[in-house]
Biopython code that builds the backbone (N, CA, C, O; Angstrom):
import numpy as np
from Bio.PDB.StructureBuilder import StructureBuilder

atoms = [
    (1, "MET", "N", (49.307, 59.625, 123.951)),
    (1, "MET", "CA", (48.669, 60.909, 124.172)),
    (1, "MET", "C", (47.843, 61.248, 122.935)),
    (1, "MET", "O", (48.321, 61.111, 121.809)),
    (2, "LEU", "N", (46.629, 61.682, 123.139)),
    (2, "LEU", "CA", (45.737, 62.125, 122.071)),
    (2, "LEU", "C", (45.480, 63.622, 122.240)),
    (2, "LEU", "O", (45.650, 64.167, 123.331)),
    (3, "SER", "N", (45.077, 64.272, 121.171)),
    (3, "SER", "CA", (44.800, 65.708, 121.229)),
    (3, "SER", "C", (43.469, 66.019, 120.555)),
    (3, "SER", "O", (43.105, 65.422, 119.542)),
    (4, "ILE", "N", (42.766, 66.959, 121.142)),
    (4, "ILE", "CA", (41.540, 67.508, 120.576)),
    (4, "ILE", "C", (41.840, 68.982, 120.274)),
    (4, "ILE", "O", (42.459, 69.673, 121.083)),
    (5, "TYR", "N", (41.401, 69.451, 119.119)),
    (5, "TYR", "CA", (41.652, 70.830, 118.711)),
    (5, "TYR", "C", (40.344, 71.547, 118.404)),
    (5, "TYR", "O", (39.437, 70.970, 117.805)),
    (6, "LEU", "N", (40.254, 72.791, 118.812)),
    (6, "LEU", "CA", (39.254, 73.728, 118.308)),
    (6, "LEU", "C", (40.067, 74.756, 117.539)),
    (6, "LEU", "O", (40.922, 75.429, 118.114)),
    (7, "ASN", "N", (39.807, 74.880, 116.253)),
    (7, "ASN", "CA", (40.625, 75.721, 115.383)),
    (7, "ASN", "C", (39.860, 76.931, 114.863)),
    (7, "ASN", "O", (38.760, 76.811, 114.323)),
    (8, "ASN", "N", (40.466, 78.090, 115.039)),
    (8, "ASN", "CA", (39.972, 79.329, 114.427)),
    (8, "ASN", "C", (38.501, 79.610, 114.744)),
    (8, "ASN", "O", (37.726, 79.964, 113.855)),
    (9, "VAL", "N", (38.126, 79.451, 116.005)),
    (9, "VAL", "CA", (36.752, 79.696, 116.433)),
    (9, "VAL", "C", (36.583, 81.206, 116.638)),
    (9, "VAL", "O", (37.329, 81.820, 117.401)),
    (10, "ILE", "N", (35.613, 81.790, 115.963)),
    (10, "ILE", "CA", (35.422, 83.236, 115.960)),
    (10, "ILE", "C", (34.295, 83.647, 116.916)),
    (10, "ILE", "O", (33.219, 83.051, 116.933)),
    (11, "PHE", "N", (34.581, 84.680, 117.703)),
    (11, "PHE", "CA", (33.601, 85.262, 118.624)),
    (11, "PHE", "C", (33.598, 86.777, 118.457)),
    (11, "PHE", "O", (34.633, 87.376, 118.168)),
    (12, "TRP", "N", (32.440, 87.392, 118.639)),
    (12, "TRP", "CA", (32.353, 88.827, 118.790)),
    (12, "TRP", "C", (32.199, 89.066, 120.280)),
    (12, "TRP", "O", (31.277, 88.536, 120.899)),
    (13, "ALA", "N", (33.100, 89.866, 120.873)),
    (13, "ALA", "CA", (33.070, 90.056, 122.321)),
    (13, "ALA", "C", (33.526, 91.471, 122.673)),
    (13, "ALA", "O", (33.932, 92.241, 121.802)),
    (14, "TYR", "N", (33.453, 91.794, 123.941)),
    (14, "TYR", "CA", (33.705, 93.155, 124.422)),
    (14, "TYR", "C", (34.868, 93.190, 125.407)),
    (14, "TYR", "O", (34.773, 93.824, 126.457)),
    (15, "HIS", "N", (35.949, 92.521, 125.077)),
    (15, "HIS", "CA", (37.136, 92.493, 125.920)),
    (15, "HIS", "C", (38.065, 93.635, 125.556)),
    (15, "HIS", "O", (38.192, 93.997, 124.386)),
    (16, "GLY", "N", (38.710, 94.198, 126.561)),
    (16, "GLY", "CA", (39.692, 95.233, 126.300)),
    (16, "GLY", "C", (39.779, 96.242, 127.418)),
    (16, "GLY", "O", (38.896, 96.341, 128.271)),
    (17, "LEU", "N", (40.861, 96.985, 127.395)),
    (17, "LEU", "CA", (41.111, 98.009, 128.409)),
    (17, "LEU", "C", (40.412, 99.323, 128.111)),
    (17, "LEU", "O", (40.102, 100.088, 129.024)),
    (18, "TYR", "N", (40.166, 99.582, 126.844)),
    (18, "TYR", "CA", (39.705, 100.904, 126.445)),
    (18, "TYR", "C", (38.184, 100.985, 126.357)),
    (18, "TYR", "O", (37.504, 100.019, 126.007)),
    (19, "LYS", "N", (37.676, 102.168, 126.686)),
    (19, "LYS", "CA", (36.233, 102.408, 126.742)),
    (19, "LYS", "C", (35.543, 101.989, 125.443)),
    (19, "LYS", "O", (34.503, 101.330, 125.470)),
    (20, "GLU", "N", (36.128, 102.377, 124.303)),
    (20, "GLU", "CA", (35.487, 102.064, 123.016)),
    (20, "GLU", "C", (35.404, 100.559, 122.763)),
    (20, "GLU", "O", (34.474, 100.092, 122.104)),
    (21, "GLU", "N", (36.360, 99.806, 123.276)),
    (21, "GLU", "CA", (36.313, 98.348, 123.104)),
    (21, "GLU", "C", (35.132, 97.748, 123.853)),
    (21, "GLU", "O", (34.530, 96.773, 123.405)),
    (22, "LYS", "N", (34.811, 98.331, 124.981)),
    (22, "LYS", "CA", (33.700, 97.843, 125.793)),
    (22, "LYS", "C", (32.353, 98.207, 125.188)),
    (22, "LYS", "O", (31.331, 97.609, 125.526)),
    (23, "ILE", "N", (32.355, 99.194, 124.288)),
    (23, "ILE", "CA", (31.120, 99.635, 123.641)),
    (23, "ILE", "C", (30.950, 98.971, 122.274)),
    (23, "ILE", "O", (29.899, 98.402, 121.978)),
    (24, "THR", "N", (31.985, 99.048, 121.454)),
    (24, "THR", "CA", (31.867, 98.552, 120.078)),
    (24, "THR", "C", (32.200, 97.080, 119.934)),
    (24, "THR", "O", (31.709, 96.427, 119.013)),
    (25, "GLY", "N", (33.019, 96.544, 120.820)),
    (25, "GLY", "CA", (33.403, 95.146, 120.728)),
    (25, "GLY", "C", (34.460, 94.921, 119.660)),
    (25, "GLY", "O", (34.938, 95.860, 119.024)),
    (26, "ASN", "N", (34.813, 93.657, 119.478)),
    (26, "ASN", "CA", (35.856, 93.286, 118.542)),
    (26, "ASN", "C", (35.672, 91.812, 118.182)),
    (26, "ASN", "O", (34.953, 91.071, 118.853)),
    (27, "GLU", "N", (36.328, 91.422, 117.131)),
    (27, "GLU", "CA", (36.297, 90.023, 116.709)),
    (27, "GLU", "C", (37.532, 89.322, 117.277)),
    (27, "GLU", "O", (38.646, 89.841, 117.219)),
    (28, "PHE", "N", (37.301, 88.136, 117.824)),
    (28, "PHE", "CA", (38.360, 87.344, 118.443)),
    (28, "PHE", "C", (38.393, 85.957, 117.817)),
    (28, "PHE", "O", (37.359, 85.389, 117.467)),
    (29, "GLU", "N", (39.590, 85.433, 117.686)),
    (29, "GLU", "CA", (39.778, 84.061, 117.209)),
    (29, "GLU", "C", (40.408, 83.258, 118.347)),
    (29, "GLU", "O", (41.422, 83.659, 118.918)),
    (30, "VAL", "N", (39.798, 82.132, 118.662)),
    (30, "VAL", "CA", (40.284, 81.283, 119.749)),
    (30, "VAL", "C", (40.693, 79.937, 119.178)),
    (30, "VAL", "O", (39.989, 79.346, 118.359)),
    (31, "ASN", "N", (41.851, 79.465, 119.633)),
    (31, "ASN", "CA", (42.338, 78.124, 119.300)),
    (31, "ASN", "C", (42.632, 77.401, 120.607)),
    (31, "ASN", "O", (43.220, 77.962, 121.531)),
    (32, "VAL", "N", (42.211, 76.151, 120.661)),
    (32, "VAL", "CA", (42.409, 75.351, 121.867)),
    (32, "VAL", "C", (42.974, 73.996, 121.460)),
    (32, "VAL", "O", (42.519, 73.375, 120.500)),
    (33, "ARG", "N", (43.964, 73.559, 122.204)),
    (33, "ARG", "CA", (44.486, 72.193, 122.064)),
    (33, "ARG", "C", (44.421, 71.551, 123.441)),
    (33, "ARG", "O", (44.904, 72.112, 124.425)),
    (34, "VAL", "N", (43.822, 70.372, 123.498)),
    (34, "VAL", "CA", (43.691, 69.629, 124.737)),
    (34, "VAL", "C", (44.361, 68.272, 124.533)),
    (34, "VAL", "O", (43.957, 67.501, 123.663)),
    (35, "ASP", "N", (45.384, 67.984, 125.337)),
    (35, "ASP", "CA", (46.081, 66.698, 125.280)),
    (35, "ASP", "C", (45.599, 65.829, 126.425)),
    (35, "ASP", "O", (45.464, 66.289, 127.559)),
    (36, "TYR", "N", (45.343, 64.576, 126.116)),
    (36, "TYR", "CA", (44.848, 63.680, 127.163)),
    (36, "TYR", "C", (45.301, 62.254, 126.912)),
    (36, "TYR", "O", (45.693, 61.878, 125.807)),
    (37, "VAL", "N", (45.230, 61.476, 127.981)),
    (37, "VAL", "CA", (45.523, 60.048, 127.907)),
    (37, "VAL", "C", (44.188, 59.327, 128.010)),
    (37, "VAL", "O", (43.471, 59.445, 129.004)),
    (38, "ALA", "N", (43.874, 58.584, 126.970)),
    (38, "ALA", "CA", (42.608, 57.849, 126.953)),
    (38, "ALA", "C", (42.669, 56.684, 127.934)),
    (38, "ALA", "O", (43.727, 56.101, 128.172)),
    (39, "LYS", "N", (41.510, 56.361, 128.493)),
    (39, "LYS", "CA", (41.440, 55.227, 129.413)),
    (39, "LYS", "C", (41.788, 53.935, 128.696)),
    (39, "LYS", "O", (42.479, 53.074, 129.240)),
    (40, "GLU", "N", (41.305, 53.812, 127.479)),
    (40, "GLU", "CA", (41.524, 52.602, 126.667)),
    (40, "GLU", "C", (41.689, 53.049, 125.226)),
    (40, "GLU", "O", (40.745, 53.559, 124.624)),
    (41, "ILE", "N", (42.879, 52.865, 124.667)),
    (41, "ILE", "CA", (43.103, 53.375, 123.315)),
    (41, "ILE", "C", (42.715, 52.398, 122.211)),
    (41, "ILE", "O", (42.789, 52.742, 121.031)),
    (42, "THR", "N", (42.314, 51.215, 122.565)),
    (42, "THR", "CA", (41.960, 50.245, 121.527)),
    (42, "THR", "C", (40.535, 50.414, 121.015)),
    (42, "THR", "O", (40.230, 50.008, 119.893)),
    (43, "THR", "N", (39.661, 51.005, 121.818)),
    (43, "THR", "CA", (38.280, 51.186, 121.368)),
    (43, "THR", "C", (37.768, 52.555, 121.767)),
    (43, "THR", "O", (37.893, 52.980, 122.915)),
    (44, "PHE", "N", (37.196, 53.223, 120.803)),
    (44, "PHE", "CA", (36.504, 54.480, 121.056)),
    (44, "PHE", "C", (35.061, 54.261, 120.614)),
    (44, "PHE", "O", (34.719, 54.444, 119.445)),
    (45, "GLN", "N", (34.232, 53.870, 121.557)),
    (45, "GLN", "CA", (32.851, 53.536, 121.243)),
    (45, "GLN", "C", (31.852, 54.588, 121.708)),
    (45, "GLN", "O", (30.741, 54.662, 121.184)),
    (46, "SER", "N", (32.242, 55.408, 122.698)),
    (46, "SER", "CA", (31.312, 56.418, 123.197)),
    (46, "SER", "C", (32.083, 57.684, 123.554)),
    (46, "SER", "O", (33.310, 57.681, 123.647)),
    (47, "ILE", "N", (31.343, 58.745, 123.747)),
    (47, "ILE", "CA", (31.961, 60.026, 124.068)),
    (47, "ILE", "C", (32.676, 59.968, 125.417)),
    (47, "ILE", "O", (33.580, 60.768, 125.659)),
    (48, "GLN", "N", (32.303, 59.059, 126.285)),
    (48, "GLN", "CA", (32.977, 58.901, 127.570)),
    (48, "GLN", "C", (34.404, 58.375, 127.410)),
    (48, "GLN", "O", (35.204, 58.461, 128.342)),
    (49, "ASP", "N", (34.725, 57.830, 126.235)),
    (49, "ASP", "CA", (36.065, 57.311, 125.976)),
    (49, "ASP", "C", (37.036, 58.392, 125.516)),
    (49, "ASP", "O", (38.221, 58.123, 125.318)),
    (50, "THR", "N", (36.539, 59.606, 125.348)),
    (50, "THR", "CA", (37.358, 60.681, 124.809)),
    (50, "THR", "C", (36.977, 61.994, 125.475)),
    (50, "THR", "O", (36.265, 61.999, 126.479)),
    (51, "ILE", "N", (37.442, 63.092, 124.930)),
    (51, "ILE", "CA", (37.072, 64.427, 125.395)),
    (51, "ILE", "C", (36.070, 64.993, 124.395)),
    (51, "ILE", "O", (36.331, 65.022, 123.192)),
    (52, "ASN", "N", (34.944, 65.433, 124.891)),
    (52, "ASN", "CA", (33.879, 65.959, 124.043)),
    (52, "ASN", "C", (34.239, 67.378, 123.607)),
    (52, "ASN", "O", (34.240, 68.296, 124.427)),
    (53, "TYR", "N", (34.539, 67.563, 122.337)),
    (53, "TYR", "CA", (34.937, 68.887, 121.866)),
    (53, "TYR", "C", (33.793, 69.891, 121.945)),
    (53, "TYR", "O", (34.041, 71.096, 122.002)),
    (54, "VAL", "N", (32.555, 69.426, 121.950)),
    (54, "VAL", "CA", (31.423, 70.338, 122.130)),
    (54, "VAL", "C", (31.456, 70.922, 123.542)),
    (54, "VAL", "O", (31.173, 72.106, 123.731)),
    (55, "ALA", "N", (31.795, 70.105, 124.522)),
    (55, "ALA", "CA", (31.900, 70.587, 125.901)),
    (55, "ALA", "C", (33.045, 71.588, 126.038)),
    (55, "ALA", "O", (32.920, 72.573, 126.766)),
    (56, "ILE", "N", (34.148, 71.348, 125.350)),
    (56, "ILE", "CA", (35.263, 72.296, 125.356)),
    (56, "ILE", "C", (34.803, 73.621, 124.729)),
    (56, "ILE", "O", (35.079, 74.696, 125.261)),
    (57, "PHE", "N", (34.108, 73.530, 123.605)),
    (57, "PHE", "CA", (33.590, 74.738, 122.958)),
    (57, "PHE", "C", (32.683, 75.527, 123.903)),
    (57, "PHE", "O", (32.773, 76.753, 123.964)),
    (58, "LYS", "N", (31.819, 74.841, 124.635)),
    (58, "LYS", "CA", (30.892, 75.523, 125.552)),
    (58, "LYS", "C", (31.657, 76.263, 126.658)),
    (58, "LYS", "O", (31.262, 77.360, 127.052)),
    (59, "ILE", "N", (32.742, 75.672, 127.158)),
    (59, "ILE", "CA", (33.570, 76.348, 128.157)),
    (59, "ILE", "C", (34.116, 77.648, 127.568)),
    (59, "ILE", "O", (34.045, 78.705, 128.194)),
    (60, "VAL", "N", (34.656, 77.552, 126.367)),
    (60, "VAL", "CA", (35.219, 78.728, 125.704)),
    (60, "VAL", "C", (34.123, 79.760, 125.432)),
    (60, "VAL", "O", (34.288, 80.943, 125.732)),
    (61, "GLN", "N", (33.032, 79.318, 124.877)),
    (61, "GLN", "CA", (31.926, 80.225, 124.541)),
    (61, "GLN", "C", (31.424, 80.966, 125.779)),
    (61, "GLN", "O", (31.247, 82.184, 125.745)),
    (62, "ASN", "N", (31.197, 80.244, 126.859)),
    (62, "ASN", "CA", (30.694, 80.877, 128.084)),
    (62, "ASN", "C", (31.675, 81.905, 128.624)),
    (62, "ASN", "O", (31.268, 82.967, 129.094)),
    (63, "ARG", "N", (32.959, 81.599, 128.559)),
    (63, "ARG", "CA", (33.959, 82.536, 129.081)),
    (63, "ARG", "C", (34.112, 83.757, 128.169)),
    (63, "ARG", "O", (34.324, 84.870, 128.650)),
    (64, "MET", "N", (34.005, 83.550, 126.878)),
    (64, "MET", "CA", (34.143, 84.666, 125.939)),
    (64, "MET", "C", (32.977, 85.655, 126.064)),
    (64, "MET", "O", (33.097, 86.803, 125.634)),
    (65, "GLU", "N", (31.872, 85.231, 126.637)),
    (65, "GLU", "CA", (30.712, 86.109, 126.810)),
    (65, "GLU", "C", (30.874, 87.088, 127.965)),
    (65, "GLU", "O", (30.076, 88.016, 128.094)),
    (66, "LYS", "N", (31.896, 86.902, 128.817)),
    (66, "LYS", "CA", (32.097, 87.758, 129.984)),
    (66, "LYS", "C", (33.175, 88.787, 129.680)),
    (66, "LYS", "O", (34.356, 88.441, 129.636)),
    (67, "PRO", "N", (32.792, 90.058, 129.468)),
    (67, "PRO", "CA", (33.788, 91.085, 129.150)),
    (67, "PRO", "C", (34.889, 91.154, 130.208)),
    (67, "PRO", "O", (34.624, 91.137, 131.410)),
    (68, "THR", "N", (36.128, 91.232, 129.728)),
    (68, "THR", "CA", (37.306, 91.200, 130.590)),
    (68, "THR", "C", (38.362, 92.124, 129.992)),
    (68, "THR", "O", (38.560, 92.125, 128.777)),
    (69, "PRO", "N", (39.043, 92.911, 130.827)),
    (69, "PRO", "CA", (40.045, 93.827, 130.284)),
    (69, "PRO", "C", (41.219, 93.135, 129.586)),
    (69, "PRO", "O", (41.673, 93.615, 128.548)),
    (70, "LEU", "N", (41.717, 92.030, 130.124)),
    (70, "LEU", "CA", (42.923, 91.404, 129.591)),
    (70, "LEU", "C", (42.657, 89.995, 129.056)),
    (70, "LEU", "O", (42.015, 89.177, 129.715)),
    (71, "LEU", "N", (43.156, 89.734, 127.861)),
    (71, "LEU", "CA", (43.008, 88.407, 127.249)),
    (71, "LEU", "C", (43.706, 87.331, 128.067)),
    (71, "LEU", "O", (43.276, 86.177, 128.079)),
    (72, "GLU", "N", (44.776, 87.704, 128.748)),
    (72, "GLU", "CA", (45.508, 86.735, 129.573)),
    (72, "GLU", "C", (44.594, 86.089, 130.612)),
    (72, "GLU", "O", (44.663, 84.881, 130.839)),
    (73, "ALA", "N", (43.744, 86.889, 131.236)),
    (73, "ALA", "CA", (42.825, 86.367, 132.255)),
    (73, "ALA", "C", (41.847, 85.367, 131.657)),
    (73, "ALA", "O", (41.524, 84.357, 132.282)),
    (74, "ILE", "N", (41.381, 85.643, 130.461)),
    (74, "ILE", "CA", (40.439, 84.739, 129.790)),
    (74, "ILE", "C", (41.116, 83.409, 129.479)),
    (74, "ILE", "O", (40.549, 82.348, 129.743)),
    (75, "ALA", "N", (42.319, 83.457, 128.921)),
    (75, "ALA", "CA", (43.043, 82.235, 128.561)),
    (75, "ALA", "C", (43.311, 81.382, 129.796)),
    (75, "ALA", "O", (43.134, 80.164, 129.759)),
    (76, "VAL", "N", (43.736, 82.012, 130.889)),
    (76, "VAL", "CA", (43.999, 81.274, 132.127)),
    (76, "VAL", "C", (42.722, 80.630, 132.654)),
    (76, "VAL", "O", (42.730, 79.460, 133.037)),
    (77, "ASP", "N", (41.629, 81.384, 132.675)),
    (77, "ASP", "CA", (40.354, 80.836, 133.162)),
    (77, "ASP", "C", (39.918, 79.626, 132.344)),
    (77, "ASP", "O", (39.491, 78.617, 132.906)),
    (78, "ILE", "N", (40.022, 79.721, 131.030)),
    (78, "ILE", "CA", (39.621, 78.610, 130.161)),
    (78, "ILE", "C", (40.487, 77.384, 130.434)),
    (78, "ILE", "O", (39.968, 76.277, 130.579)),
    (79, "GLY", "N", (41.785, 77.573, 130.505)),
    (79, "GLY", "CA", (42.692, 76.450, 130.762)),
    (79, "GLY", "C", (42.416, 75.774, 132.089)),
    (79, "GLY", "O", (42.363, 74.546, 132.163)),
    (80, "GLN", "N", (42.241, 76.558, 133.128)),
    (80, "GLN", "CA", (41.964, 75.988, 134.448)),
    (80, "GLN", "C", (40.632, 75.253, 134.473)),
    (80, "GLN", "O", (40.517, 74.196, 135.093)),
    (81, "GLN", "N", (39.633, 75.803, 133.808)),
    (81, "GLN", "CA", (38.324, 75.155, 133.803)),
    (81, "GLN", "C", (38.362, 73.827, 133.045)),
    (81, "GLN", "O", (37.741, 72.851, 133.467)),
    (82, "ILE", "N", (39.079, 73.791, 131.945)),
    (82, "ILE", "CA", (39.188, 72.537, 131.181)),
    (82, "ILE", "C", (39.820, 71.452, 132.047)),
    (82, "ILE", "O", (39.304, 70.336, 132.109)),
    (83, "LEU", "N", (40.917, 71.762, 132.709)),
    (83, "LEU", "CA", (41.567, 70.764, 133.552)),
    (83, "LEU", "C", (40.689, 70.362, 134.733)),
    (83, "LEU", "O", (40.690, 69.201, 135.143)),
    (84, "ALA", "N", (39.942, 71.318, 135.279)),
    (84, "ALA", "CA", (39.068, 71.016, 136.411)),
    (84, "ALA", "C", (37.907, 70.108, 136.009)),
    (84, "ALA", "O", (37.478, 69.269, 136.801)),
    (85, "GLU", "N", (37.395, 70.267, 134.786)),
    (85, "GLU", "CA", (36.217, 69.511, 134.370)),
    (85, "GLU", "C", (36.526, 68.162, 133.723)),
    (85, "GLU", "O", (35.660, 67.289, 133.670)),
    (86, "PHE", "N", (37.746, 67.986, 133.235)),
    (86, "PHE", "CA", (38.085, 66.749, 132.521)),
    (86, "PHE", "C", (39.310, 66.106, 133.148)),
    (86, "PHE", "O", (40.435, 66.557, 132.930)),
    (87, "SER", "N", (39.096, 65.066, 133.916)),
    (87, "SER", "CA", (40.205, 64.430, 134.635)),
    (87, "SER", "C", (41.211, 63.756, 133.707)),
    (87, "SER", "O", (42.358, 63.553, 134.106)),
    (88, "MET", "N", (40.824, 63.405, 132.493)),
    (88, "MET", "CA", (41.751, 62.769, 131.543)),
    (88, "MET", "C", (42.736, 63.762, 130.939)),
    (88, "MET", "O", (43.781, 63.359, 130.428)),
    (89, "VAL", "N", (42.416, 65.057, 130.991)),
    (89, "VAL", "CA", (43.250, 66.064, 130.336)),
    (89, "VAL", "C", (44.557, 66.238, 131.106)),
    (89, "VAL", "O", (44.563, 66.439, 132.320)),
    (90, "GLU", "N", (45.654, 66.156, 130.372)),
    (90, "GLU", "CA", (46.986, 66.385, 130.934)),
    (90, "GLU", "C", (47.474, 67.799, 130.669)),
    (90, "GLU", "O", (48.180, 68.377, 131.495)),
    (91, "LYS", "N", (47.096, 68.372, 129.501)),
    (91, "LYS", "CA", (47.581, 69.693, 129.139)),
    (91, "LYS", "C", (46.554, 70.388, 128.260)),
    (91, "LYS", "O", (45.879, 69.759, 127.445)),
    (92, "ALA", "N", (46.450, 71.705, 128.444)),
    (92, "ALA", "CA", (45.605, 72.527, 127.580)),
    (92, "ALA", "C", (46.411, 73.744, 127.136)),
    (92, "ALA", "O", (47.137, 74.350, 127.924)),
    (93, "ILE", "N", (46.267, 74.087, 125.863)),
    (93, "ILE", "CA", (46.898, 75.274, 125.310)),
    (93, "ILE", "C", (45.798, 76.127, 124.694)),
    (93, "ILE", "O", (45.044, 75.665, 123.839)),
    (94, "ILE", "N", (45.718, 77.370, 125.138)),
    (94, "ILE", "CA", (44.676, 78.269, 124.678)),
    (94, "ILE", "C", (45.342, 79.500, 124.082)),
    (94, "ILE", "O", (46.201, 80.113, 124.715)),
    (95, "SER", "N", (44.949, 79.862, 122.868)),
    (95, "SER", "CA", (45.417, 81.125, 122.296)),
    (95, "SER", "C", (44.193, 81.942, 121.901)),
    (95, "SER", "O", (43.210, 81.421, 121.374)),
    (96, "ILE", "N", (44.288, 83.239, 122.173)),
    (96, "ILE", "CA", (43.202, 84.164, 121.869)),
    (96, "ILE", "C", (43.794, 85.316, 121.076)),
    (96, "ILE", "O", (44.759, 85.952, 121.500)),
    (97, "LYS", "N", (43.206, 85.569, 119.935)),
    (97, "LYS", "CA", (43.692, 86.621, 119.042)),
    (97, "LYS", "C", (42.620, 87.693, 118.894)),
    (97, "LYS", "O", (41.471, 87.396, 118.570)),
    (98, "LYS", "N", (43.008, 88.942, 119.136)),
    (98, "LYS", "CA", (42.129, 90.085, 118.868)),
    (98, "LYS", "C", (42.418, 90.492, 117.435)),
    (98, "LYS", "O", (43.519, 90.948, 117.124)),
    (99, "LEU", "N", (41.426, 90.326, 116.555)),
    (99, "LEU", "CA", (41.671, 90.479, 115.127)),
    (99, "LEU", "C", (41.831, 91.923, 114.672)),
    (99, "LEU", "O", (42.524, 92.183, 113.688)),
    (100, "ASN", "N", (41.208, 92.858, 115.365)),
    (100, "ASN", "CA", (41.280, 94.265, 114.956)),
    (100, "ASN", "C", (41.525, 95.160, 116.167)),
    (100, "ASN", "O", (40.627, 95.898, 116.573)),
    (101, "PRO", "N", (42.718, 95.108, 116.748)),
    (101, "PRO", "CA", (42.970, 95.914, 117.940)),
    (101, "PRO", "C", (42.918, 97.411, 117.620)),
    (101, "PRO", "O", (43.340, 97.830, 116.542)),
    (102, "PRO", "N", (42.401, 98.217, 118.557)),
    (102, "PRO", "CA", (42.273, 99.656, 118.314)),
    (102, "PRO", "C", (43.595, 100.390, 118.543)),
    (102, "PRO", "O", (43.728, 101.170, 119.486)),
    (103, "ILE", "N", (44.558, 100.133, 117.676)),
    (103, "ILE", "CA", (45.875, 100.763, 117.759)),
    (103, "ILE", "C", (46.042, 101.615, 116.502)),
    (103, "ILE", "O", (45.985, 101.090, 115.391)),
    (104, "PRO", "N", (46.244, 102.902, 116.663)),
    (104, "PRO", "CA", (46.398, 103.767, 115.480)),
    (104, "PRO", "C", (47.533, 103.287, 114.565)),
    (104, "PRO", "O", (48.615, 102.928, 115.029)),
    (105, "ASP", "N", (47.262, 103.291, 113.271)),
    (105, "ASP", "CA", (48.231, 102.928, 112.232)),
    (105, "ASP", "C", (48.729, 101.484, 112.324)),
    (105, "ASP", "O", (49.776, 101.160, 111.763)),
    (106, "PHE", "N", (48.007, 100.627, 113.014)),
    (106, "PHE", "CA", (48.407, 99.230, 113.181)),
    (106, "PHE", "C", (47.546, 98.358, 112.290)),
    (106, "PHE", "O", (46.319, 98.428, 112.351)),
    (107, "LYS", "N", (48.163, 97.554, 111.480)),
    (107, "LYS", "CA", (47.442, 96.596, 110.643)),
    (107, "LYS", "C", (47.937, 95.209, 111.022)),
    (107, "LYS", "O", (49.090, 94.859, 110.770)),
    (108, "GLY", "N", (47.086, 94.451, 111.608)),
    (108, "GLY", "CA", (47.457, 93.122, 112.071)),
    (108, "GLY", "C", (46.571, 92.721, 113.236)),
    (108, "GLY", "O", (45.487, 93.272, 113.427)),
    (109, "SER", "N", (47.034, 91.772, 113.997)),
    (109, "SER", "CA", (46.289, 91.298, 115.155)),
    (109, "SER", "C", (47.252, 91.178, 116.333)),
    (109, "SER", "O", (48.471, 91.231, 116.171)),
    (110, "VAL", "N", (46.681, 91.016, 117.506)),
    (110, "VAL", "CA", (47.467, 90.754, 118.710)),
    (110, "VAL", "C", (46.907, 89.490, 119.350)),
    (110, "VAL", "O", (45.732, 89.168, 119.173)),
    (111, "SER", "N", (47.742, 88.780, 120.087)),
    (111, "SER", "CA", (47.242, 87.551, 120.697)),
    (111, "SER", "C", (48.022, 87.198, 121.952)),
    (111, "SER", "O", (49.123, 87.693, 122.196)),
    (112, "VAL", "N", (47.408, 86.323, 122.738)),
    (112, "VAL", "CA", (48.057, 85.735, 123.900)),
    (112, "VAL", "C", (47.915, 84.227, 123.783)),
    (112, "VAL", "O", (47.012, 83.720, 123.117)),
    (113, "SER", "N", (48.814, 83.529, 124.438)),
    (113, "SER", "CA", (48.756, 82.073, 124.474)),
    (113, "SER", "C", (49.077, 81.628, 125.898)),
    (113, "SER", "O", (49.954, 82.188, 126.555)),
    (114, "PHE", "N", (48.362, 80.627, 126.354)),
    (114, "PHE", "CA", (48.556, 80.109, 127.711)),
    (114, "PHE", "C", (48.576, 78.594, 127.651)),
    (114, "PHE", "O", (47.747, 77.976, 126.983)),
    (115, "GLU", "N", (49.526, 78.003, 128.352)),
    (115, "GLU", "CA", (49.643, 76.544, 128.431)),
    (115, "GLU", "C", (49.629, 76.146, 129.901)),
    (115, "GLU", "O", (50.359, 76.705, 130.720)),
    (116, "ILE", "N", (48.796, 75.182, 130.214)),
    (116, "ILE", "CA", (48.716, 74.670, 131.579)),
    (116, "ILE", "C", (48.669, 73.155, 131.517)),
    (116, "ILE", "O", (48.041, 72.581, 130.628)),
    (117, "ASN", "N", (49.332, 72.512, 132.461)),
    (117, "ASN", "CA", (49.236, 71.058, 132.535)),
    (117, "ASN", "C", (48.783, 70.653, 133.933)),
    (117, "ASN", "O", (48.776, 71.461, 134.861)),
    (118, "ARG", "N", (48.414, 69.406, 134.057)),
    (118, "ARG", "CA", (47.875, 68.911, 135.322)),
    (118, "ARG", "C", (48.851, 69.155, 136.461)),
    (118, "ARG", "O", (48.429, 69.442, 137.582)),
    (119, "HIS", "N", (50.142, 69.047, 136.197)),
    (119, "HIS", "CA", (51.162, 69.287, 137.214)),
    (119, "HIS", "C", (51.045, 70.718, 137.759)),
    (119, "HIS", "O", (51.145, 70.925, 138.968)),
    (120, "HIS", "N", (50.832, 71.714, 136.870)),
    (120, "HIS", "CA", (50.664, 73.107, 137.302)),
    (120, "HIS", "C", (49.404, 73.280, 138.139)),
    (120, "HIS", "O", (49.417, 73.978, 139.154)),
    (121, "LEU", "N", (48.318, 72.646, 137.715)),
    (121, "LEU", "CA", (47.039, 72.782, 138.399)),
    (121, "LEU", "C", (47.156, 72.273, 139.834)),
    (121, "LEU", "O", (46.606, 72.874, 140.757)),
    (122, "ASN", "N", (47.872, 71.168, 140.017)),
    (122, "ASN", "CA", (47.999, 70.589, 141.355)),
    (122, "ASN", "C", (48.847, 71.451, 142.273)),
    (122, "ASN", "O", (48.757, 71.308, 143.493)),
    (123, "LYS", "N", (49.677, 72.350, 141.723)),
    (123, "LYS", "CA", (50.497, 73.236, 142.546)),
    (123, "LYS", "C", (49.741, 74.470, 143.005)),
    (123, "LYS", "O", (50.151, 75.140, 143.952)),
    (124, "VAL", "N", (48.613, 74.777, 142.318)),
    (124, "VAL", "CA", (47.858, 75.999, 142.651)),
    (124, "VAL", "C", (47.018, 75.789, 143.873)),
    (124, "VAL", "O", (46.315, 76.704, 144.304)),
]
sb = StructureBuilder()
sb.init_structure("model")
sb.init_model(0)
sb.init_chain("A")
sb.init_seg("    ")
for serial, (resi, resn, name, xyz) in enumerate(atoms, 1):
    if name == "N":
        sb.init_residue(resn, " ", resi, " ")
    sb.init_atom(name, np.array(xyz, "f"), 0.0, 1.0, " ", f" {name:<3s}", serial, name[0])
structure = sb.get_structure()
């Protein structure tokens, strides 16, 4: 099993339940781990032999551009899309962190994490 990671990818987006979040936006950090079984592990000569992390980034970027009330929905959508687009992928783990949540007297961040594997996708 091999893994591809996108680490600490920062987006400015307009996700959230509250009116001000939809107007002012917030900074989000996304981490993605994609586990896959390579067709041939002895040679990696082209991008077709692996998972293109640029393509994974584009999936995340496109989804982060669509304002959504709940981070859970975004994480699920990203995970399902990764498995749908890459047949080699066995598992995807997506975490999304809202770096500055609008909570009075709160200093820190909030986040969600979602894990999906091919077995789950086939049951849906």
